[in-house]
C-alpha positions as YAML, in Angstrom:
chain: A
units: angstrom
residues:
- id: 1
  name: MET
  ca: [2.63, 27.16, -1.36]
- id: 2
  name: ALA
  ca: [3.36, 28.22, 1.82]
- id: 3
  name: PHE
  ca: [3.08, 26.17, 4.71]
- id: 4
  name: SER
  ca: [1.18, 27.75, 8.02]
- id: 5
  name: ASP
  ca: [2.67, 28.22, 11.19]
- id: 6
  name: GLN
  ca: [0.88, 25.07, 12.38]
- id: 7
  name: GLU
  ca: [1.82, 23.43, 9.12]
- id: 8
  name: VAL
  ca: [4.92, 24.03, 9.81]
- id: 9
  name: GLU
  ca: [4.98, 22.44, 13.68]
- id: 10
  name: ARG
  ca: [3.65, 19.51, 12.37]
- id: 11
  name: TYR
  ca: [5.75, 18.47, 9.96]
- id: 12
  name: ALA
  ca: [9.11, 19.85, 11.74]
- id: 13
  name: ARG
  ca: [10.78, 16.41, 11.36]
- id: 14
  name: HIS
  ca: [9.86, 16.37, 7.89]
- id: 15
  name: LEU
  ca: [11.66, 19.53, 7.21]
- id: 16
  name: VAL
  ca: [14.95, 19.34, 8.51]
- id: 17
  name: LEU
  ca: [15.49, 15.86, 6.92]
- id: 18
  name: ARG
  ca: [17.67, 17.02, 3.77]
- id: 19
  name: GLU
  ca: [15.80, 13.43, 1.82]
- id: 20
  name: ILE
  ca: [12.60, 15.26, 2.51]
- id: 21
  name: GLY
  ca: [12.99, 18.96, 3.25]
- id: 22
  name: GLY
  ca: [10.23, 21.70, 1.76]
- id: 23
  name: ALA
  ca: [10.07, 20.16, -1.68]
- id: 24
  name: GLY
  ca: [9.28, 16.65, -0.22]
- id: 25
  name: GLN
  ca: [6.86, 18.03, 1.91]
- id: 26
  name: GLN
  ca: [4.99, 19.95, -0.78]
- id: 27
  name: ALA
  ca: [5.22, 16.89, -2.68]
- id: 28
  name: LEU
  ca: [3.34, 14.69, -0.32]
- id: 29
  name: HIS
  ca: [0.58, 17.66, 0.60]
- id: 30
  name: ALA
  ca: [-0.29, 17.41, -3.42]
- id: 31
  name: ALA
  ca: [-0.24, 13.62, -3.81]
- id: 32
  name: ARG
  ca: [-3.23, 11.91, -4.01]
- id: 33
  name: VAL
  ca: [-2.82, 8.01, -2.37]
- id: 34
  name: LEU
  ca: [-5.25, 5.45, -2.31]
- id: 35
  name: MET
  ca: [-4.96, 2.70, 0.26]
- id: 36
  name: VAL
  ca: [-7.01, -0.63, -1.14]
- id: 37
  name: GLY
  ca: [-8.06, -2.30, 2.03]
- id: 38
  name: MET
  ca: [-7.94, -1.21, 4.82]
- id: 39
  name: GLY
  ca: [-7.97, -4.35, 7.51]
- id: 40
  name: GLY
  ca: [-4.51, -4.82, 9.37]
- id: 41
  name: LEU
  ca: [-1.99, -3.79, 6.69]
- id: 42
  name: GLY
  ca: [-4.05, -0.66, 5.70]
- id: 43
  name: SER
  ca: [-5.06, 0.38, 9.50]
- id: 44
  name: ALA
  ca: [-1.43, 0.64, 9.98]
- id: 45
  name: ALA
  ca: [-0.84, 2.22, 7.06]
- id: 46
  name: ALA
  ca: [-3.12, 4.85, 6.46]
- id: 47
  name: PRO
  ca: [-2.51, 6.42, 9.86]
- id: 48
  name: MET
  ca: [1.33, 6.51, 9.01]
- id: 49
  name: LEU
  ca: [0.18, 8.70, 5.70]
- id: 50
  name: ALA
  ca: [-2.53, 10.80, 7.29]
- id: 51
  name: ALA
  ca: [0.46, 11.89, 9.91]
- id: 52
  name: ALA
  ca: [3.16, 12.42, 6.85]
- id: 53
  name: GLY
  ca: [0.74, 14.98, 5.51]
- id: 54
  name: VAL
  ca: [-0.72, 13.34, 2.39]
- id: 55
  name: GLY
  ca: [-3.13, 15.95, 0.58]
- id: 56
  name: THR
  ca: [-6.09, 13.45, -0.44]
- id: 57
  name: LEU
  ca: [-6.20, 10.05, 1.07]
- id: 58
  name: GLY
  ca: [-8.72, 7.40, -0.75]
- id: 59
  name: LEU
  ca: [-9.73, 4.22, 1.72]
- id: 60
  name: VAL
  ca: [-11.13, 1.15, -0.53]
- id: 61
  name: ASP
  ca: [-12.80, -1.37, 1.81]
- id: 62
  name: GLY
  ca: [-16.49, -2.88, 1.57]
- id: 63
  name: ASP
  ca: [-16.46, -4.52, 4.37]
- id: 64
  name: THR
  ca: [-17.43, -4.02, 8.35]
- id: 65
  name: VAL
  ca: [-15.19, -4.17, 11.36]
- id: 66
  name: GLY
  ca: [-15.56, -7.54, 13.20]
- id: 67
  name: LEU
  ca: [-14.58, -8.57, 16.88]
- id: 68
  name: SER
  ca: [-11.97, -10.94, 15.22]
- id: 69
  name: ASN
  ca: [-10.51, -7.85, 13.37]
- id: 70
  name: LEU
  ca: [-9.19, -5.75, 16.64]
- id: 71
  name: GLN
  ca: [-6.26, -8.68, 17.28]
- id: 72
  name: ARG
  ca: [-4.46, -6.39, 14.28]
- id: 73
  name: GLN
  ca: [-6.86, -4.31, 13.33]
- id: 74
  name: THR
  ca: [-5.49, -1.68, 15.63]
- id: 75
  name: LEU
  ca: [-7.72, 1.68, 14.08]
- id: 76
  name: TYR
  ca: [-10.01, 0.55, 14.98]
- id: 77
  name: ALA
  ca: [-12.10, 0.24, 18.52]
- id: 78
  name: THR
  ca: [-14.62, -2.78, 20.21]
- id: 79
  name: GLY
  ca: [-17.57, 0.35, 19.89]
- id: 80
  name: ASP
  ca: [-16.72, 0.24, 15.74]
- id: 81
  name: VAL
  ca: [-17.86, -3.45, 15.30]
- id: 82
  name: GLY
  ca: [-20.47, -3.29, 13.25]
- id: 83
  name: ARG
  ca: [-19.62, -0.25, 11.37]
- id: 84
  name: LEU
  ca: [-18.26, -0.30, 7.70]
- id: 85
  name: LYS
  ca: [-14.29, -0.03, 8.22]
- id: 86
  name: VAL
  ca: [-13.92, 3.22, 5.74]
- id: 87
  name: GLU
  ca: [-16.07, 5.26, 8.07]
- id: 88
  name: ALA
  ca: [-14.69, 4.30, 11.13]
- id: 89
  name: ALA
  ca: [-11.44, 4.67, 9.73]
- id: 90
  name: ALA
  ca: [-12.11, 8.37, 8.48]
- id: 91
  name: GLU
  ca: [-13.28, 9.28, 12.11]
- id: 92
  name: ARG
  ca: [-10.05, 8.84, 13.48]
- id: 93
  name: LEU
  ca: [-7.70, 9.96, 10.67]
- id: 94
  name: GLY
  ca: [-9.65, 12.98, 10.92]
- id: 95
  name: GLY
  ca: [-8.97, 13.40, 13.80]
- id: 96
  name: LEU
  ca: [-5.28, 12.55, 13.46]
- id: 97
  name: ASN
  ca: [-4.83, 15.08, 10.90]
- id: 98
  name: PRO
  ca: [-7.75, 17.60, 9.79]
- id: 99
  name: GLY
  ca: [-5.68, 18.81, 7.02]
- id: 100
  name: VAL
  ca: [-5.71, 15.77, 4.64]
- id: 101
  name: SER
  ca: [-8.86, 15.11, 2.35]
- id: 102
  name: LEU
  ca: [-10.52, 11.89, 2.69]
- id: 103
  name: ASP
  ca: [-11.95, 10.27, -0.17]
- id: 104
  name: LEU
  ca: [-14.38, 6.79, 1.06]
- id: 105
  name: HIS
  ca: [-15.22, 4.45, -1.16]
- id: 106
  name: PRO
  ca: [-17.25, 1.64, 1.08]
- id: 107
  name: VAL
  ca: [-16.34, -0.75, -2.41]
- id: 108
  name: MET
  ca: [-14.81, -4.21, -3.36]
- id: 109
  name: LEU
  ca: [-12.44, -3.26, -6.03]
- id: 110
  name: GLY
  ca: [-13.19, -5.70, -9.20]
- id: 111
  name: ALA
  ca: [-11.97, -5.87, -12.50]
- id: 112
  name: GLU
  ca: [-14.03, -3.56, -13.70]
- id: 113
  name: THR
  ca: [-14.17, -0.99, -11.94]
- id: 114
  name: ALA
  ca: [-10.37, -0.83, -10.37]
- id: 115
  name: PRO
  ca: [-8.82, 0.96, -13.52]
- id: 116
  name: ALA
  ca: [-11.29, 3.83, -13.21]
- id: 117
  name: LEU
  ca: [-10.74, 4.41, -9.24]
- id: 118
  name: THR
  ca: [-6.54, 3.95, -9.57]
- id: 119
  name: GLY
  ca: [-6.37, 6.61, -12.24]
- id: 120
  name: GLY
  ca: [-7.90, 9.27, -9.71]
- id: 121
  name: TYR
  ca: [-4.67, 8.91, -7.48]
- id: 122
  name: ASP
  ca: [-0.61, 9.19, -7.79]
- id: 123
  name: VAL
  ca: [0.24, 5.98, -5.65]
- id: 124
  name: VAL
  ca: [-2.09, 2.96, -4.68]
- id: 125
  name: LEU
  ca: [-1.00, 0.77, -1.87]
- id: 126
  name: ASP
  ca: [-2.59, -2.65, -1.62]
- id: 127
  name: GLY
  ca: [-2.79, -4.17, 1.39]
- id: 128
  name: THR
  ca: [-5.75, -6.97, 0.50]
- id: 129
  name: ASP
  ca: [-6.05, -10.70, 1.07]
- id: 130
  name: ASP
  ca: [-7.37, -12.66, -1.45]
- id: 131
  name: PHE
  ca: [-5.76, -12.81, -4.91]
- id: 132
  name: ALA
  ca: [-8.75, -11.74, -6.90]
- id: 133
  name: THR
  ca: [-8.35, -8.36, -5.60]
- id: 134
  name: ARG
  ca: [-4.79, -8.22, -5.96]
- id: 135
  name: PHE
  ca: [-4.96, -9.48, -9.75]
- id: 136
  name: ALA
  ca: [-7.50, -6.70, -10.44]
- id: 137
  name: VAL
  ca: [-5.63, -3.54, -8.63]
- id: 138
  name: ASN
  ca: [-1.95, -4.98, -10.12]
- id: 139
  name: ALA
  ca: [-3.52, -5.04, -13.63]
- id: 140
  name: ALA
  ca: [-5.29, -1.82, -12.83]
- id: 141
  name: CYS
  ca: [-2.06, 0.22, -12.09]
- id: 142
  name: VAL
  ca: [-0.36, -1.12, -14.98]
- id: 143
  name: GLU
  ca: [-2.63, -0.10, -17.54]
- id: 144
  name: VAL
  ca: [-3.70, 3.61, -16.20]
- id: 145
  name: GLY
  ca: [0.32, 3.81, -14.96]
- id: 146
  name: ARG
  ca: [0.45, 4.05, -11.26]
- id: 147
  name: PRO
  ca: [3.01, 2.66, -8.73]
- id: 148
  name: LEU
  ca: [1.47, -0.16, -6.68]
- id: 149
  name: VAL
  ca: [3.37, -0.91, -3.21]
- id: 150
  name: SER
  ca: [2.08, -4.04, -2.16]
- id: 151
  name: GLY
  ca: [1.84, -5.36, 1.18]
- id: 152
  name: ALA
  ca: [0.98, -9.43, 2.43]
- id: 153
  name: ILE
  ca: [1.66, -11.07, 5.70]
- id: 154
  name: GLU
  ca: [0.70, -14.47, 7.04]
- id: 155
  name: ARG
  ca: [1.62, -16.55, 10.21]
- id: 156
  name: TRP
  ca: [5.03, -14.68, 10.98]
- id: 157
  name: THR
  ca: [6.30, -13.43, 7.86]
- id: 158
  name: GLY
  ca: [5.59, -10.23, 5.95]
- id: 159
  name: GLN
  ca: [6.71, -8.84, 2.31]
- id: 160
  name: VAL
  ca: [6.37, -5.14, 0.79]
- id: 161
  name: GLY
  ca: [7.49, -4.82, -2.35]
- id: 162
  name: VAL
  ca: [6.93, -1.60, -5.02]
- id: 163
  name: PHE
  ca: [5.87, -2.74, -8.62]
- id: 164
  name: ALA
  ca: [6.08, -0.07, -11.31]
- id: 165
  name: ALA
  ca: [5.12, -1.79, -14.43]
- id: 166
  name: GLY
  ca: [2.51, 0.73, -15.66]
- id: 167
  name: LEU
  ca: [5.47, 3.47, -15.93]
- id: 168
  name: THR
  ca: [7.74, 1.28, -17.93]
- id: 169
  name: ARG
  ca: [5.23, -0.45, -20.65]
- id: 170
  name: GLY
  ca: [6.92, -0.18, -24.19]
- id: 171
  name: ARG
  ca: [10.32, -0.33, -23.04]
- id: 172
  name: PRO
  ca: [12.86, -2.84, -23.81]
- id: 173
  name: LEU
  ca: [13.17, -5.57, -21.69]
- id: 174
  name: ALA
  ca: [16.07, -5.05, -19.73]
- id: 175
  name: GLU
  ca: [14.81, -1.31, -18.65]
- id: 176
  name: ARG
  ca: [11.27, -2.54, -17.57]
- id: 177
  name: GLN
  ca: [9.86, -3.08, -13.99]
- id: 178
  name: PRO
  ca: [8.04, -6.21, -13.08]
- id: 179
  name: CYS
  ca: [4.28, -6.11, -11.84]
- id: 180
  name: TYR
  ca: [3.07, -8.29, -9.27]
- id: 181
  name: ARG
  ca: [1.54, -10.86, -11.77]
- id: 182
  name: CYS
  ca: [5.70, -11.02, -12.35]
- id: 183
  name: LEU
  ca: [5.84, -12.44, -8.95]
- id: 184
  name: THR
  ca: [2.46, -14.05, -8.44]
- id: 185
  name: PRO
  ca: [1.68, -17.30, -10.29]
- id: 186
  name: ASP
  ca: [-1.65, -17.18, -12.69]
- id: 187
  name: ASP
  ca: [-3.70, -19.63, -11.09]
- id: 188
  name: ILE
  ca: [-4.19, -19.67, -7.07]
- id: 189
  name: PRO
  ca: [-4.69, -23.03, -6.10]
- id: 190
  name: PRO
  ca: [-8.18, -23.68, -3.65]
- id: 191
  name: GLY
  ca: [-7.85, -23.33, -0.17]
- id: 192
  name: ALA
  ca: [-4.69, -21.04, -0.81]
- id: 193
  name: GLU
  ca: [-3.43, -19.94, 2.58]
- id: 194
  name: THR
  ca: [-4.69, -16.86, 4.12]
- id: 195
  name: CYS
  ca: [-4.76, -15.06, 7.43]
- id: 196
  name: ALA
  ca: [-7.88, -16.56, 8.32]
- id: 197
  name: ARG
  ca: [-6.90, -20.51, 7.85]
- id: 198
  name: VAL
  ca: [-3.56, -20.01, 9.17]
- id: 199
  name: GLY
  ca: [-3.46, -17.29, 11.68]
- id: 200
  name: VAL
  ca: [-1.08, -14.18, 11.95]
- id: 201
  name: VAL
  ca: [0.28, -12.53, 14.79]
- id: 202
  name: GLY
  ca: [-1.19, -8.84, 14.90]
- id: 203
  name: ALA
  ca: [1.84, -7.00, 15.45]
- id: 204
  name: LEU
  ca: [3.50, -8.23, 12.10]
- id: 205
  name: ALA
  ca: [0.60, -6.13, 10.77]
- id: 206
  name: GLY
  ca: [1.71, -3.23, 12.04]
- id: 207
  name: VAL
  ca: [5.56, -3.82, 10.79]
- id: 208
  name: ILE
  ca: [4.18, -4.45, 7.44]
- id: 209
  name: GLY
  ca: [2.27, -1.70, 7.20]
- id: 210
  name: ALA
  ca: [4.29, 0.80, 8.13]
- id: 211
  name: MET
  ca: [6.97, -0.20, 5.87]
- id: 212
  name: MET
  ca: [4.38, 0.21, 2.64]
- id: 213
  name: ALA
  ca: [3.15, 3.68, 3.96]
- id: 214
  name: LEU
  ca: [7.25, 4.60, 4.49]
- id: 215
  name: GLU
  ca: [7.89, 3.17, 0.76]
- id: 216
  name: ALA
  ca: [4.54, 5.77, -0.48]
- id: 217
  name: VAL
  ca: [6.73, 8.70, 1.35]
- id: 218
  name: LYS
  ca: [9.50, 7.75, 0.01]
- id: 219
  name: TRP
  ca: [8.05, 7.36, -3.68]
- id: 220
  name: ILE
  ca: [6.49, 11.04, -2.75]
- id: 221
  name: ALA
  ca: [8.96, 12.59, -1.63]
- id: 222
  name: GLY
  ca: [11.62, 11.14, -4.31]
- id: 223
  name: ALA
  ca: [13.86, 9.83, -1.14]
- id: 224
  name: GLY
  ca: [16.18, 7.17, -1.18]
- id: 225
  name: GLN
  ca: [16.05, 4.13, -3.12]
- id: 226
  name: PRO
  ca: [12.29, 2.75, -3.72]
- id: 227
  name: LEU
  ca: [11.85, -0.82, -3.61]
- id: 228
  name: ALA
  ca: [11.18, -0.71, -6.84]
- id: 229
  name: GLY
  ca: [12.16, -4.61, -8.75]
- id: 230
  name: ARG
  ca: [12.54, -6.02, -5.22]
- id: 231
  name: LEU
  ca: [10.62, -7.70, -2.55]
- id: 232
  name: LEU
  ca: [11.62, -7.12, 0.95]
- id: 233
  name: ILE
  ca: [10.76, -10.68, 3.09]
- id: 234
  name: TYR
  ca: [10.70, -9.94, 7.03]
- id: 235
  name: ASP
  ca: [11.06, -13.41, 9.05]
- id: 236
  name: ALA
  ca: [9.49, -11.65, 12.32]
- id: 237
  name: LEU
  ca: [10.27, -15.25, 13.86]
- id: 238
  name: ALA
  ca: [13.82, -15.37, 13.43]
- id: 239
  name: GLY
  ca: [14.30, -11.22, 13.41]
- id: 240
  name: GLU
  ca: [15.64, -11.36, 9.89]
- id: 241
  name: THR
  ca: [14.71, -9.37, 6.88]
- id: 242
  name: ARG
  ca: [16.70, -10.33, 3.37]
- id: 243
  name: THR
  ca: [15.49, -8.76, -0.04]
- id: 244
  name: VAL
  ca: [15.31, -10.24, -3.40]
- id: 245
  name: ARG
  ca: [15.76, -8.53, -6.97]
- id: 246
  name: LEU
  ca: [12.48, -9.27, -9.79]
- id: 247
  name: SER
  ca: [12.85, -9.26, -13.20]
- id: 248
  name: PRO
  ca: [10.08, -8.62, -15.42]
- id: 249
  name: ASP
  ca: [8.37, -11.94, -17.04]
- id: 250
  name: PRO
  ca: [8.21, -11.67, -21.25]
- id: 251
  name: ALA
  ca: [5.35, -13.67, -21.03]
- id: 252
  name: CYS
  ca: [3.46, -12.23, -17.95]
- id: 253
  name: PRO
  ca: [-0.68, -11.64, -19.11]
- id: 254
  name: VAL
  ca: [-0.53, -8.45, -17.78]
- id: 255
  name: CYS
  ca: [2.76, -6.38, -18.51]
- id: 256
  name: GLY
  ca: [4.04, -8.18, -21.28]
- id: 257
  name: GLY
  ca: [6.86, -8.26, -19.25]
- id: 258
  name: ALA
  ca: [9.88, -15.99, -14.85]
- id: 259
  name: THR
  ca: [10.95, -13.81, -12.03]
- id: 260
  name: THR
  ca: [14.76, -14.37, -11.23]
- id: 261
  name: LEU
  ca: [15.88, -14.13, -7.66]
- id: 262
  name: MET
  ca: [19.12, -12.60, -7.54]
...
C-alpha cells in the first residue's frame, strides 16, 4: 500500500523513526485493535491509537458518560453526560483521524461473548476496572491466541503489562508466557478496592493509558521490547517506576502454564 501525500504528512514523525518507518506504519494501518473499557484508561489510550494510524479500532463499553467520569476520562465533555461512551468517543476519534475505521460495541463483555469479539482483532487492550471482566477478557485472549495489553490504576499507583500466553500455549513451560490470571489470584475478596471506593488521581489515567497505547504500537510495529512477561508499576506519588518479571503458573486455570518476581 502506498501512503497518500496527506498520510505521509500526518505520520511523518513515525516514518522517520528507524523502529517504525514505512513498514511499521503500514503494519499499524493494517492492524485491528480492540479497546475494552472506555473509562479513564480507554479514553487516554484510544486517541493515541487513532492518532498513530491504527487501521481499525474497536471500542467496547456498555456504559454512559457520568459527571464523575470527567475528572479522568478526558475524551468526553460535559455535554456528553448521559451519552453512550462508545458513541461520544467515536465522534471525537473520527474528528482526530478520519482514516481510522471505528467499530462500536456498546456491551459489557462476559465469558460467553468475549472470545468471539476478541477473535476479530489482532491486539486487545483491557482498561476495565472490575475483575470479572478482566478475567473474561484474559481467558478469551488465551483461547483465541491474541496478545493482551492490560492496565490498571487506583489512588496514585498504576500498572501495565503485556500478556501473550495465548501465543505460547503448548510449548514447554520454560518457553511459555504468563497470562493475567498467573498474576492475579483466582478469588477476589468482596469489597476489593476499586477507584470508586478508594479514589484515583485523574492524571494517572492519562499516564497509564498512554503507556498501554505505546505497548500496542510497539507490538504491532515490531519495535523494541514489549512488556511481555513483565509488569511495569508506576508510583506517581514517589515519581518512581519498577518492573517485575512474571513467570507462567503451571497450575493456572486459564493457561495451565506461582508467579515469580525477579
